[in-house]
FIKOLZA-1660 file (N, C-alpha, C; in steps of 0.1 Angstrom, whole numbers, plus 5000, padded with zeros to 4 digits):
% residues 259
   i   px   py   pz ch aa at
   1 5008 4988 5000  A  X  N
   1 5000 5000 5000  A  X CA
   1 5009 5012 5000  A  X  C
   2 5007 5021 4990  A  X  N
   2 5016 5033 4990  A  X CA
   2 5014 5042 5001  A  X  C
   3 5025 5045 5009  A  X  N
   3 5025 5054 5019  A  X CA
   3 5037 5063 5018  A  X  C
   4 5041 5071 5027  A  X  N
   4 5052 5081 5025  A  X CA
   4 5065 5074 5021  A  X  C
   5 5067 5062 5027  A  X  N
   5 5080 5056 5024  A  X CA
   5 5080 5051 5010  A  X  C
   6 5069 5046 5005  A  X  N
   6 5068 5041 4991  A  X CA
   6 5071 5053 4981  A  X  C
   7 5065 5064 4984  A  X  N
   7 5067 5076 4975  A  X CA
   7 5082 5081 4976  A  X  C
   8 5087 5080 4988  A  X  N
   8 5101 5084 4990  A  X CA
   8 5111 5075 4982  A  X  C
   9 5108 5062 4982  A  X  N
   9 5116 5053 4974  A  X CA
   9 5114 5055 4959  A  X  C
  10 5101 5058 4955  A  X  N
  10 5098 5061 4941  A  X CA
  10 5106 5073 4936  A  X  C
  11 5106 5083 4944  A  X  N
  11 5113 5096 4941  A  X CA
  11 5128 5093 4939  A  X  C
  12 5133 5084 4947  A  X  N
  12 5147 5080 4946  A  X CA
  12 5150 5073 4932  A  X  C
  13 5141 5064 4928  A  X  N
  13 5143 5057 4916  A  X CA
  13 5142 5067 4904  A  X  C
  14 5132 5076 4904  A  X  N
  14 5130 5085 4894  A  X CA
  14 5142 5095 4893  A  X  C
  15 5147 5099 4905  A  X  N
  15 5158 5108 4906  A  X CA
  15 5170 5102 4899  A  X  C
  16 5173 5089 4902  A  X  N
  16 5185 5083 4895  A  X CA
  16 5183 5082 4880  A  X  C
  17 5170 5080 4876  A  X  N
  17 5168 5078 4861  A  X CA
  17 5167 5091 4853  A  X  C
  18 5162 5101 4860  A  X  N
  18 5158 5113 4852  A  X CA
  18 5165 5126 4856  A  X  C
  19 5169 5128 4868  A  X  N
  19 5175 5141 4872  A  X CA
  19 5187 5145 4864  A  X  C
  20 5186 5157 4859  A  X  N
  20 5198 5162 4851  A  X CA
  20 5197 5158 4837  A  X  C
  21 5187 5151 4833  A  X  N
  21 5186 5146 4819  A  X CA
  21 5175 5153 4811  A  X  C
  22 5177 5155 4799  A  X  N
  22 5168 5162 4790  A  X CA
  22 5157 5152 4785  A  X  C
  23 5145 5156 4786  A  X  N
  23 5134 5148 4781  A  X CA
  23 5133 5148 4766  A  X  C
  24 5132 5136 4760  A  X  N
  24 5131 5135 4746  A  X CA
  24 5116 5134 4741  A  X  C
  25 5108 5129 4751  A  X  N
  25 5094 5127 4748  A  X CA
  25 5085 5127 4761  A  X  C
  26 5074 5133 4761  A  X  N
  26 5064 5132 4772  A  X CA
  26 5051 5128 4767  A  X  C
  27 5043 5121 4774  A  X  N
  27 5030 5117 4770  A  X CA
  27 5021 5116 4783  A  X  C
  28 5012 5126 4784  A  X  N
  28 5003 5126 4795  A  X CA
  28 4989 5121 4791  A  X  C
  29 4986 5109 4796  A  X  N
  29 4973 5103 4791  A  X CA
  29 4962 5106 4801  A  X  C
  30 4961 5119 4803  A  X  N
  30 4950 5125 4811  A  X CA
  30 4944 5136 4802  A  X  C
  31 4931 5136 4799  A  X  N
  31 4925 5145 4789  A  X CA
  31 4930 5160 4791  A  X  C
  32 4930 5164 4803  A  X  N
  32 4933 5179 4806  A  X CA
  32 4947 5182 4801  A  X  C
  33 4956 5173 4802  A  X  N
  33 4970 5175 4799  A  X CA
  33 4976 5168 4786  A  X  C
  34 4966 5163 4778  A  X  N
  34 4970 5154 4767  A  X CA
  34 4979 5162 4757  A  X  C
  35 4977 5175 4756  A  X  N
  35 4985 5183 4746  A  X CA
  35 4997 5189 4752  A  X  C
  36 5000 5186 4765  A  X  N
  36 5012 5192 4771  A  X CA
  36 5025 5184 4766  A  X  C
  37 5034 5192 4761  A  X  N
  37 5047 5186 4756  A  X CA
  37 5059 5192 4763  A  X  C
  38 5066 5184 4771  A  X  N
  38 5077 5189 4779  A  X CA
  38 5090 5184 4773  A  X  C
  39 5090 5179 4761  A  X  N
  39 5102 5174 4754  A  X CA
  39 5111 5186 4752  A  X  C
  40 5124 5183 4755  A  X  N
  40 5134 5194 4753  A  X CA
  40 5137 5200 4767  A  X  C
  41 5129 5198 4777  A  X  N
  41 5131 5203 4790  A  X CA
  41 5140 5194 4798  A  X  C
  42 5147 5199 4808  A  X  N
  42 5156 5191 4816  A  X CA
  42 5150 5189 4830  A  X  C
  43 5150 5177 4835  A  X  N
  43 5145 5174 4848  A  X CA
  43 5155 5179 4858  A  X  C
  44 5151 5190 4865  A  X  N
  44 5159 5196 4875  A  X CA
  44 5159 5189 4888  A  X  C
  45 5148 5184 4892  A  X  N
  45 5147 5178 4906  A  X CA
  45 5135 5168 4907  A  X  C
  46 5136 5158 4914  A  X  N
  46 5125 5149 4918  A  X CA
  46 5125 5148 4932  A  X  C
  47 5113 5150 4938  A  X  N
  47 5112 5149 4953  A  X CA
  47 5099 5144 4957  A  X  C
  48 5098 5138 4969  A  X  N
  48 5086 5134 4975  A  X CA
  48 5082 5145 4985  A  X  C
  49 5069 5146 4987  A  X  N
  49 5063 5155 4997  A  X CA
  49 5051 5147 5003  A  X  C
  50 5054 5140 5015  A  X  N
  50 5045 5131 5020  A  X CA
  50 5041 5120 5010  A  X  C
  51 5029 5119 5007  A  X  N
  51 5025 5109 4997  A  X CA
  51 5024 5114 4983  A  X  C
  52 5029 5127 4981  A  X  N
  52 5029 5133 4968  A  X CA
  52 5043 5133 4961  A  X  C
  53 5043 5133 4948  A  X  N
  53 5056 5132 4941  A  X CA
  53 5056 5144 4932  A  X  C
  54 5067 5151 4932  A  X  N
  54 5069 5163 4923  A  X CA
  54 5082 5161 4914  A  X  C
  55 5080 5163 4901  A  X  N
  55 5090 5162 4891  A  X CA
  55 5091 5176 4885  A  X  C
  56 5102 5183 4888  A  X  N
  56 5104 5197 4883  A  X CA
  56 5111 5197 4870  A  X  C
  57 5105 5203 4860  A  X  N
  57 5111 5204 4847  A  X CA
  57 5111 5219 4843  A  X  C
  58 5122 5225 4844  A  X  N
  58 5122 5240 4841  A  X CA
  58 5112 5247 4850  A  X  C
  59 5103 5255 4844  A  X  N
  59 5094 5262 4852  A  X CA
  59 5081 5255 4854  A  X  C
  60 5081 5242 4851  A  X  N
  60 5069 5233 4852  A  X CA
  60 5071 5222 4862  A  X  C
  61 5061 5218 4869  A  X  N
  61 5061 5207 4878  A  X CA
  61 5051 5196 4875  A  X  C
  62 5055 5184 4874  A  X  N
  62 5046 5173 4872  A  X CA
  62 5043 5168 4886  A  X  C
  63 5030 5169 4890  A  X  N
  63 5026 5165 4903  A  X CA
  63 5017 5152 4902  A  X  C
  64 5021 5142 4910  A  X  N
  64 5013 5130 4909  A  X CA
  64 5011 5124 4923  A  X  C
  65 5001 5116 4924  A  X  N
  65 4997 5109 4937  A  X CA
  65 4994 5095 4934  A  X  C
  66 5000 5085 4940  A  X  N
  66 4998 5071 4937  A  X CA
  66 4984 5066 4941  A  X  C
  67 4978 5073 4951  A  X  N
  67 4966 5067 4957  A  X CA
  67 4968 5053 4961  A  X  C
  68 4958 5044 4958  A  X  N
  68 4959 5030 4963  A  X CA
  68 4967 5021 4953  A  X  C
  69 4965 5023 4940  A  X  N
  69 4970 5013 4930  A  X CA
  69 4982 5018 4922  A  X  C
  70 4985 5031 4923  A  X  N
  70 4995 5037 4914  A  X CA
  70 5010 5033 4917  A  X  C
  71 5018 5035 4906  A  X  N
  71 5032 5032 4907  A  X CA
  71 5039 5039 4896  A  X  C
  72 5052 5042 4898  A  X  N
  72 5061 5047 4887  A  X CA
  72 5071 5036 4886  A  X  C
  73 5074 5033 4873  A  X  N
  73 5084 5023 4870  A  X CA
  73 5093 5028 4859  A  X  C
  74 5106 5023 4860  A  X  N
  74 5116 5028 4850  A  X CA
  74 5120 5017 4841  A  X  C
  75 5121 5019 4829  A  X  N
  75 5125 5009 4819  A  X CA
  75 5136 5015 4810  A  X  C
  76 5144 5006 4804  A  X  N
  76 5153 5010 4794  A  X CA
  76 5146 5013 4781  A  X  C
  77 5152 5022 4772  A  X  N
  77 5145 5025 4759  A  X CA
  77 5143 5012 4751  A  X  C
  78 5131 5010 4747  A  X  N
  78 5128 4997 4739  A  X CA
  78 5124 4985 4747  A  X  C
  79 5126 4986 4760  A  X  N
  79 5123 4975 4769  A  X CA
  79 5108 4973 4770  A  X  C
  80 5103 4961 4770  A  X  N
  80 5089 4959 4771  A  X CA
  80 5084 4962 4785  A  X  C
  81 5073 4969 4786  A  X  N
  81 5067 4973 4799  A  X CA
  81 5061 4960 4805  A  X  C
  82 5063 4959 4818  A  X  N
  82 5057 4948 4825  A  X CA
  82 5043 4950 4830  A  X  C
  83 5036 4961 4826  A  X  N
  83 5023 4963 4829  A  X CA
  83 5016 4968 4816  A  X  C
  84 5003 4965 4815  A  X  N
  84 4995 4969 4803  A  X CA
  84 4996 4984 4800  A  X  C
  85 4998 4987 4787  A  X  N
  85 5000 5001 4783  A  X CA
  85 4988 5009 4786  A  X  C
  86 4976 5003 4786  A  X  N
  86 4964 5011 4788  A  X CA
  86 4963 5017 4802  A  X  C
  87 4971 5011 4811  A  X  N
  87 4971 5016 4825  A  X CA
  87 4981 5028 4827  A  X  C
  88 4989 5031 4817  A  X  N
  88 4998 5042 4818  A  X CA
  88 4991 5055 4818  A  X  C
  89 4995 5064 4827  A  X  N
  89 4989 5078 4828  A  X CA
  89 4999 5088 4824  A  X  C
  90 5012 5085 4825  A  X  N
  90 5022 5095 4822  A  X CA
  90 5035 5087 4817  A  X  C
  91 5041 5093 4806  A  X  N
  91 5053 5086 4801  A  X CA
  91 5064 5097 4800  A  X  C
  92 5075 5096 4806  A  X  N
  92 5086 5106 4805  A  X CA
  92 5099 5098 4799  A  X  C
  93 5103 5102 4787  A  X  N
  93 5114 5095 4781  A  X CA
  93 5126 5104 4781  A  X  C
  94 5138 5099 4784  A  X  N
  94 5151 5105 4782  A  X CA
  94 5160 5096 4773  A  X  C
  95 5171 5101 4770  A  X  N
  95 5179 5092 4761  A  X CA
  95 5182 5078 4766  A  X  C
  96 5183 5076 4779  A  X  N
  96 5187 5063 4785  A  X CA
  96 5177 5057 4794  A  X  C
  97 5165 5063 4795  A  X  N
  97 5154 5057 4804  A  X CA
  97 5140 5061 4800  A  X  C
  98 5131 5053 4804  A  X  N
  98 5117 5056 4802  A  X CA
  98 5110 5054 4815  A  X  C
  99 5104 5065 4821  A  X  N
  99 5096 5064 4833  A  X CA
  99 5082 5064 4830  A  X  C
 100 5074 5055 4835  A  X  N
 100 5060 5053 4832  A  X CA
 100 5052 5053 4845  A  X  C
 101 5042 5062 4846  A  X  N
 101 5034 5062 4858  A  X CA
 101 5021 5054 4855  A  X  C
 102 5019 5043 4862  A  X  N
 102 5008 5034 4859  A  X CA
 102 4997 5037 4870  A  X  C
 103 4984 5037 4866  A  X  N
 103 4973 5038 4875  A  X CA
 103 4974 5049 4885  A  X  C
 104 4980 5060 4881  A  X  N
 104 4982 5071 4891  A  X CA
 104 4969 5077 4895  A  X  C
 105 4966 5079 4908  A  X  N
 105 4954 5084 4912  A  X CA
 105 4952 5099 4908  A  X  C
 106 4963 5106 4906  A  X  N
 106 4963 5120 4902  A  X CA
 106 4975 5123 4894  A  X  C
 107 4973 5130 4883  A  X  N
 107 4984 5135 4875  A  X CA
 107 4980 5149 4871  A  X  C
 108 4989 5159 4874  A  X  N
 108 4986 5173 4869  A  X CA
 108 4999 5179 4866  A  X  C
 109 4999 5188 4856  A  X  N
 109 5011 5196 4852  A  X CA
 109 5008 5211 4856  A  X  C
 110 5016 5216 4865  A  X  N
 110 5014 5229 4870  A  X CA
 110 5026 5238 4870  A  X  C
 111 5025 5251 4869  A  X  N
 111 5037 5260 4870  A  X CA
 111 5044 5257 4883  A  X  C
 112 5058 5257 4883  A  X  N
 112 5065 5254 4895  A  X CA
 112 5061 5264 4906  A  X  C
 113 5059 5276 4902  A  X  N
 113 5056 5286 4913  A  X CA
 113 5042 5284 4919  A  X  C
 114 5034 5275 4913  A  X  N
 114 5021 5272 4918  A  X CA
 114 5020 5259 4925  A  X  C
 115 5032 5253 4929  A  X  N
 115 5032 5241 4936  A  X CA
 115 5024 5241 4949  A  X  C
 116 5024 5252 4956  A  X  N
 116 5017 5253 4969  A  X CA
 116 5002 5250 4967  A  X  C
 117 4996 5253 4956  A  X  N
 117 4982 5250 4954  A  X CA
 117 4980 5235 4954  A  X  C
 118 4990 5227 4951  A  X  N
 118 4989 5212 4950  A  X CA
 118 4993 5206 4963  A  X  C
 119 5003 5211 4970  A  X  N
 119 5008 5205 4982  A  X CA
 119 5010 5214 4994  A  X  C
 120 5006 5226 4993  A  X  N
 120 5007 5236 5003  A  X CA
 120 4999 5233 5016  A  X  C
 121 4989 5225 5014  A  X  N
 121 4980 5222 5025  A  X CA
 121 4986 5211 5035  A  X  C
 122 4997 5205 5030  A  X  N
 122 5002 5194 5038  A  X CA
 122 5009 5198 5051  A  X  C
 123 5009 5190 5061  A  X  N
 123 5016 5193 5073  A  X CA
 123 5031 5189 5071  A  X  C
 124 5039 5190 5082  A  X  N
 124 5053 5187 5081  A  X CA
 124 5055 5173 5075  A  X  C
 125 5065 5171 5067  A  X  N
 125 5068 5159 5060  A  X CA
 125 5077 5150 5068  A  X  C
 126 5072 5139 5072  A  X  N
 126 5080 5130 5081  A  X CA
 126 5093 5126 5075  A  X  C
 127 5094 5126 5062  A  X  N
 127 5107 5122 5055  A  X CA
 127 5113 5134 5048  A  X  C
 128 5109 5146 5051  A  X  N
 128 5114 5157 5044  A  X CA
 128 5123 5166 5053  A  X  C
 129 5130 5175 5046  A  X  N
 129 5139 5184 5054  A  X CA
 129 5131 5194 5063  A  X  C
 130 5118 5195 5060  A  X  N
 130 5110 5205 5068  A  X CA
 130 5104 5199 5080  A  X  C
 131 5107 5186 5083  A  X  N
 131 5101 5180 5095  A  X CA
 131 5101 5188 5107  A  X  C
 132 5090 5189 5114  A  X  N
 132 5089 5198 5126  A  X CA
 132 5079 5190 5135  A  X  C
 133 5084 5183 5145  A  X  N
 133 5076 5175 5154  A  X CA
 133 5067 5183 5162  A  X  C
 134 5071 5195 5166  A  X  N
 134 5063 5204 5174  A  X CA
 134 5051 5209 5166  A  X  C
 135 5053 5212 5154  A  X  N
 135 5042 5217 5145  A  X CA
 135 5032 5206 5143  A  X  C
 136 5037 5194 5141  A  X  N
 136 5028 5182 5139  A  X CA
 136 5020 5180 5151  A  X  C
 137 5026 5181 5163  A  X  N
 137 5018 5179 5175  A  X CA
 137 5008 5190 5177  A  X  C
 138 5011 5202 5174  A  X  N
 138 5001 5213 5175  A  X CA
 138 4990 5211 5166  A  X  C
 139 4992 5206 5154  A  X  N
 139 4982 5204 5144  A  X CA
 139 4972 5193 5149  A  X  C
 140 4978 5182 5154  A  X  N
 140 4970 5171 5159  A  X CA
 140 4961 5176 5171  A  X  C
 141 4967 5184 5180  A  X  N
 141 4960 5188 5192  A  X CA
 141 4949 5198 5189  A  X  C
 142 4950 5204 5177  A  X  N
 142 4940 5214 5174  A  X CA
 142 4926 5208 5172  A  X  C
 143 4925 5195 5170  A  X  N
 143 4912 5189 5169  A  X CA
 143 4911 5178 5179  A  X  C
 144 4909 5182 5192  A  X  N
 144 4909 5172 5203  A  X CA
 144 4899 5162 5203  A  X  C
 145 4888 5164 5196  A  X  N
 145 4877 5155 5196  A  X CA
 145 4876 5145 5184  A  X  C
 146 4887 5145 5177  A  X  N
 146 4889 5135 5165  A  X CA
 146 4896 5123 5170  A  X  C
 147 4892 5111 5165  A  X  N
 147 4899 5099 5168  A  X CA
 147 4913 5100 5164  A  X  C
 148 4922 5095 5172  A  X  N
 148 4937 5095 5169  A  X CA
 148 4940 5088 5156  A  X  C
 149 4933 5077 5153  A  X  N
 149 4935 5070 5140  A  X CA
 149 4932 5079 5128  A  X  C
 150 4922 5087 5129  A  X  N
 150 4918 5096 5119  A  X CA
 150 4928 5108 5118  A  X  C
 151 4931 5113 5129  A  X  N
 151 4940 5125 5130  A  X CA
 151 4954 5122 5124  A  X  C
 152 4959 5110 5127  A  X  N
 152 4972 5107 5122  A  X CA
 152 4972 5104 5107  A  X  C
 153 4960 5100 5101  A  X  N
 153 4959 5098 5087  A  X CA
 153 4957 5111 5079  A  X  C
 154 4953 5122 5086  A  X  N
 154 4951 5135 5080  A  X CA
 154 4964 5141 5076  A  X  C
 155 4966 5142 5063  A  X  N
 155 4979 5147 5058  A  X CA
 155 4981 5162 5061  A  X  C
 156 4971 5168 5065  A  X  N
 156 4972 5182 5069  A  X CA
 156 4979 5184 5083  A  X  C
 157 4979 5173 5090  A  X  N
 157 4985 5173 5103  A  X CA
 157 5000 5169 5102  A  X  C
 158 5003 5158 5096  A  X  N
 158 5017 5154 5093  A  X CA
 158 5016 5145 5081  A  X  C
 159 5025 5147 5072  A  X  N
 159 5025 5141 5059  A  X CA
 159 5033 5128 5057  A  X  C
 160 5027 5118 5054  A  X  N
 160 5034 5105 5051  A  X CA
 160 5028 5093 5056  A  X  C
 161 5022 5093 5068  A  X  N
 161 5016 5081 5074  A  X CA
 161 5004 5077 5067  A  X  C
 162 5003 5064 5064  A  X  N
 162 4991 5057 5059  A  X CA
 162 4985 5048 5069  A  X  C
 163 4976 5040 5064  A  X  N
 163 4968 5031 5073  A  X CA
 163 4977 5021 5080  A  X  C
 164 4986 5015 5073  A  X  N
 164 4995 5005 5079  A  X CA
 164 5002 5011 5091  A  X  C
 165 5009 5022 5088  A  X  N
 165 5017 5028 5099  A  X CA
 165 5008 5033 5111  A  X  C
 166 4996 5038 5108  A  X  N
 166 4988 5043 5119  A  X CA
 166 4983 5032 5127  A  X  C
 167 4979 5021 5122  A  X  N
 167 4975 5009 5130  A  X CA
 167 4986 5004 5138  A  X  C
 168 4998 5003 5132  A  X  N
 168 5010 4997 5139  A  X CA
 168 5014 5007 5150  A  X  C
 169 5014 5020 5147  A  X  N
 169 5018 5030 5157  A  X CA
 169 5008 5029 5169  A  X  C
 170 4995 5029 5167  A  X  N
 170 4986 5028 5178  A  X CA
 170 4988 5016 5186  A  X  C
 171 4992 5005 5180  A  X  N
 171 4995 4993 5188  A  X CA
 171 5007 4995 5197  A  X  C
 172 5017 5000 5191  A  X  N
 172 5030 5001 5198  A  X CA
 172 5028 5011 5210  A  X  C
 173 5019 5021 5208  A  X  N
 173 5017 5031 5219  A  X CA
 173 5006 5026 5229  A  X  C
 174 5000 5015 5226  A  X  N
 174 4990 5009 5235  A  X CA
 174 4977 5016 5235  A  X  C
 175 4974 5023 5224  A  X  N
 175 4961 5030 5223  A  X CA
 175 4953 5025 5212  A  X  C
 176 4940 5025 5213  A  X  N
 176 4931 5021 5202  A  X CA
 176 4930 5033 5192  A  X  C
 177 4928 5029 5179  A  X  N
 177 4927 5040 5169  A  X CA
 177 4915 5049 5172  A  X  C
 178 4905 5043 5179  A  X  N
 178 4892 5051 5181  A  X CA
 178 4894 5061 5192  A  X  C
 179 4904 5061 5200  A  X  N
 179 4906 5070 5211  A  X CA
 179 4907 5084 5206  A  X  C
 180 4901 5094 5213  A  X  N
 180 4901 5108 5209  A  X CA
 180 4915 5114 5212  A  X  C
 181 4919 5123 5203  A  X  N
 181 4932 5129 5205  A  X CA
 181 4934 5135 5219  A  X  C
 182 4924 5141 5224  A  X  N
 182 4925 5147 5237  A  X CA
 182 4928 5138 5248  A  X  C
 183 4925 5124 5246  A  X  N
 183 4926 5114 5256  A  X CA
 183 4939 5106 5254  A  X  C
 184 4947 5109 5244  A  X  N
 184 4960 5103 5242  A  X CA
 184 4970 5109 5252  A  X  C
 185 4975 5100 5261  A  X  N
 185 4984 5105 5272  A  X CA
 185 4997 5113 5268  A  X  C
 186 5003 5108 5257  A  X  N
 186 5015 5115 5253  A  X CA
 186 5016 5117 5238  A  X  C
 187 5010 5127 5233  A  X  N
 187 5009 5129 5219  A  X CA
 187 5022 5131 5212  A  X  C
 188 5032 5138 5219  A  X  N
 188 5045 5140 5214  A  X CA
 188 5052 5126 5212  A  X  C
 189 5050 5117 5221  A  X  N
 189 5056 5103 5219  A  X CA
 189 5051 5096 5207  A  X  C
 190 5037 5098 5204  A  X  N
 190 5031 5092 5193  A  X CA
 190 5037 5098 5180  A  X  C
 191 5039 5111 5180  A  X  N
 191 5045 5117 5168  A  X CA
 191 5059 5112 5166  A  X  C
 192 5067 5112 5177  A  X  N
 192 5080 5107 5176  A  X CA
 192 5082 5093 5171  A  X  C
 193 5073 5084 5176  A  X  N
 193 5073 5071 5171  A  X CA
 193 5069 5069 5156  A  X  C
 194 5059 5077 5152  A  X  N
 194 5056 5077 5138  A  X CA
 194 5068 5081 5129  A  X  C
 195 5075 5090 5133  A  X  N
 195 5087 5095 5126  A  X CA
 195 5097 5084 5125  A  X  C
 196 5100 5078 5137  A  X  N
 196 5110 5067 5138  A  X CA
 196 5106 5055 5130  A  X  C
 197 5094 5051 5130  A  X  N
 197 5089 5040 5122  A  X CA
 197 5091 5041 5107  A  X  C
 198 5087 5053 5102  A  X  N
 198 5088 5055 5087  A  X CA
 198 5103 5058 5083  A  X  C
 199 5110 5064 5091  A  X  N
 199 5124 5066 5088  A  X CA
 199 5132 5052 5088  A  X  C
 200 5129 5044 5097  A  X  N
 200 5135 5031 5098  A  X CA
 200 5132 5022 5085  A  X  C
 201 5120 5025 5079  A  X  N
 201 5116 5017 5068  A  X CA
 201 5117 5024 5054  A  X  C
 202 5123 5036 5054  A  X  N
 202 5122 5043 5042  A  X CA
 202 5131 5037 5030  A  X  C
 203 5140 5029 5034  A  X  N
 203 5149 5022 5024  A  X CA
 203 5146 5007 5023  A  X  C
 204 5137 5002 5030  A  X  N
 204 5134 4988 5031  A  X CA
 204 5125 4984 5019  A  X  C
 205 5126 4972 5013  A  X  N
 205 5117 4967 5003  A  X CA
 205 5104 4963 5009  A  X  C
 206 5103 4960 5022  A  X  N
 206 5091 4956 5029  A  X CA
 206 5091 4963 5043  A  X  C
 207 5079 4968 5047  A  X  N
 207 5078 4974 5060  A  X CA
 207 5079 4964 5071  A  X  C
 208 5087 4968 5081  A  X  N
 208 5089 4960 5093  A  X CA
 208 5086 4969 5106  A  X  C
 209 5077 4965 5114  A  X  N
 209 5075 4972 5126  A  X CA
 209 5077 4963 5139  A  X  C
 210 5078 4950 5136  A  X  N
 210 5080 4940 5147  A  X CA
 210 5095 4938 5150  A  X  C
 211 5103 4942 5141  A  X  N
 211 5118 4939 5142  A  X CA
 211 5121 4925 5136  A  X  C
 212 5111 4918 5130  A  X  N
 212 5114 4905 5124  A  X CA
 212 5111 4906 5109  A  X  C
 213 5121 4906 5101  A  X  N
 213 5119 4908 5086  A  X CA
 213 5117 4895 5079  A  X  C
 214 5106 4888 5082  A  X  N
 214 5103 4876 5076  A  X CA
 214 5088 4876 5072  A  X  C
 215 5085 4871 5060  A  X  N
 215 5071 4871 5055  A  X CA
 215 5061 4866 5066  A  X  C
 216 5051 4873 5068  A  X  N
 216 5040 4869 5078  A  X CA
 216 5044 4873 5092  A  X  C
 217 5055 4879 5094  A  X  N
 217 5059 4883 5108  A  X CA
 217 5063 4898 5109  A  X  C
 218 5061 4905 5099  A  X  N
 218 5067 4919 5099  A  X CA
 218 5058 4929 5106  A  X  C
 219 5045 4927 5108  A  X  N
 219 5036 4936 5113  A  X CA
 219 5029 4931 5126  A  X  C
 220 5025 4940 5135  A  X  N
 220 5019 4936 5147  A  X CA
 220 5004 4933 5146  A  X  C
 221 4997 4942 5140  A  X  N
 221 4982 4941 5139  A  X CA
 221 4976 4942 5125  A  X  C
 222 4982 4951 5117  A  X  N
 222 4976 4954 5104  A  X CA
 222 4973 4941 5096  A  X  C
 223 4961 4940 5091  A  X  N
 223 4958 4928 5083  A  X CA
 223 4957 4915 5090  A  X  C
 224 4957 4915 5103  A  X  N
 224 4957 4903 5111  A  X CA
 224 4944 4900 5119  A  X  C
 225 4933 4905 5114  A  X  N
 225 4920 4903 5121  A  X CA
 225 4918 4888 5124  A  X  C
 226 4914 4885 5136  A  X  N
 226 4911 4871 5140  A  X CA
 226 4923 4863 5144  A  X  C
 227 4935 4868 5141  A  X  N
 227 4947 4861 5144  A  X CA
 227 4952 4865 5159  A  X  C
 228 4960 4857 5165  A  X  N
 228 4964 4860 5179  A  X CA
 228 4974 4871 5179  A  X  C
 229 4973 4880 5189  A  X  N
 229 4983 4890 5191  A  X CA
 229 4996 4884 5194  A  X  C
 230 5006 4890 5188  A  X  N
 230 5020 4885 5189  A  X CA
 230 5025 4887 5203  A  X  C
 231 5019 4896 5211  A  X  N
 231 5023 4898 5225  A  X CA
 231 5016 4890 5235  A  X  C
 232 5002 4890 5234  A  X  N
 232 4994 4884 5245  A  X CA
 232 4985 4872 5240  A  X  C
 233 4984 4870 5227  A  X  N
 233 4976 4859 5222  A  X CA
 233 4961 4862 5220  A  X  C
 234 4957 4874 5224  A  X  N
 234 4943 4878 5222  A  X CA
 234 4940 4880 5207  A  X  C
 235 4928 4876 5203  A  X  N
 235 4925 4878 5189  A  X CA
 235 4924 4893 5185  A  X  C
 236 4930 4896 5173  A  X  N
 236 4930 4909 5168  A  X CA
 236 4916 4913 5163  A  X  C
 237 4912 4925 5167  A  X  N
 237 4898 4930 5162  A  X CA
 237 4900 4938 5150  A  X  C
 238 4889 4940 5143  A  X  N
 238 4889 4947 5130  A  X CA
 238 4877 4957 5131  A  X  C
 239 4878 4969 5126  A  X  N
 239 4867 4978 5125  A  X CA
 239 4870 4988 5114  A  X  C
 240 4861 4998 5113  A  X  N
 240 4863 5009 5103  A  X CA
 240 4862 5022 5111  A  X  C
 241 4869 5032 5105  A  X  N
 241 4870 5045 5112  A  X CA
 241 4873 5056 5102  A  X  C
 242 4866 5067 5104  A  X  N
 242 4868 5078 5095  A  X CA
 242 4859 5090 5099  A  X  C
 243 4862 5102 5093  A  X  N
 243 4853 5113 5096  A  X CA
 243 4840 5111 5090  A  X  C
 244 4839 5105 5078  A  X  N
 244 4826 5102 5071  A  X CA
 244 4827 5088 5066  A  X  C
 245 4816 5083 5062  A  X  N
 245 4815 5069 5056  A  X CA
 245 4824 5068 5044  A  X  C
 246 4825 5078 5036  A  X  N
 246 4833 5078 5024  A  X CA
 246 4848 5078 5027  A  X  C
 247 4852 5083 5039  A  X  N
 247 4866 5083 5043  A  X CA
 247 4870 5072 5052  A  X  C
 248 4861 5063 5055  A  X  N
 248 4864 5052 5065  A  X CA
 248 4875 5043 5060  A  X  C
 249 4884 5040 5069  A  X  N
 249 4895 5031 5067  A  X CA
 249 4894 5019 5076  A  X  C
 250 4899 5008 5072  A  X  N
 250 4899 4996 5081  A  X CA
 250 4910 4998 5092  A  X  C
 251 4906 4994 5104  A  X  N
 251 4915 4995 5115  A  X CA
 251 4916 4981 5122  A  X  C
 252 4928 4979 5129  A  X  N
 252 4930 4966 5135  A  X CA
 252 4936 4970 5149  A  X  C
 253 4933 4962 5159  A  X  N
 253 4938 4965 5173  A  X CA
 253 4937 4952 5181  A  X  C
 254 4945 4952 5192  A  X  N
 254 4945 4942 5202  A  X CA
 254 4936 4946 5213  A  X  C
 255 4925 4940 5216  A  X  N
 255 4916 4945 5227  A  X CA
 255 4923 4945 5241  A  X  C
 256 4934 4937 5243  A  X  N
 256 4940 4936 5255  A  X CA
 256 4952 4946 5256  A  X  C
 257 4960 4946 5246  A  X  N
 257 4972 4955 5246  A  X CA
 257 4969 4970 5244  A  X  C
 258 4958 4972 5237  A  X  N
 258 4954 4986 5234  A  X CA
 258 4941 4989 5242  A  X  C
 259 4942 4997 5252  A  X  N
 259 4930 4999 5261  A  X CA
 259 4925 5013 5260  A  X  C
% end
């Protein structure tokens, strides 16, 4: 599931493939940007911002969001794509690489000076140079009557955590995702742990929160409904949580370890 660490790694791959190189062809398979042609421009910078990806080409920025299914993949010129071409939403070619964005939840081409309209609403980036733990804590505390599981997922509070990390973080802090922000005993510690978890995994091929990097043993509660808690043996519960029905996300917790 794409979260901040996934986008961070994606930015690294695209940076190695495209940064400093002149684009020979671009193809945006989104109606609004179908006529945009950035061929001849040089990729100045590729960076992640929470769950968002920014590719800067001259005075223009390609902004994308993976959502649930999206991915960026890099191929050699002439190499057969390992995903169906009809799923491609953006194609960026340079003399020695082809970057293809498949099933991207969002693709837009904006003036670089207008990037704030795309990502300016985001809170401090857990994996970015602007990380500010105190600011993240203030943003979370500003809505005391919101469930902590919802507040941590709100990218306006802190950018990068997704549902996997939030469920694992709540387990490790011993709090249920449904608990209100105002009732969380040490909000600063929760923010700090979220940062440490995602930093520890930013270069890993698979997320590990248990300290055991083996298939089926990497996570404490996420995706483990009905299975025994790795600490106490109690069956893991499953529920849904969100500000509205449309925003509800699946949650997992141990009824004994998280009170």
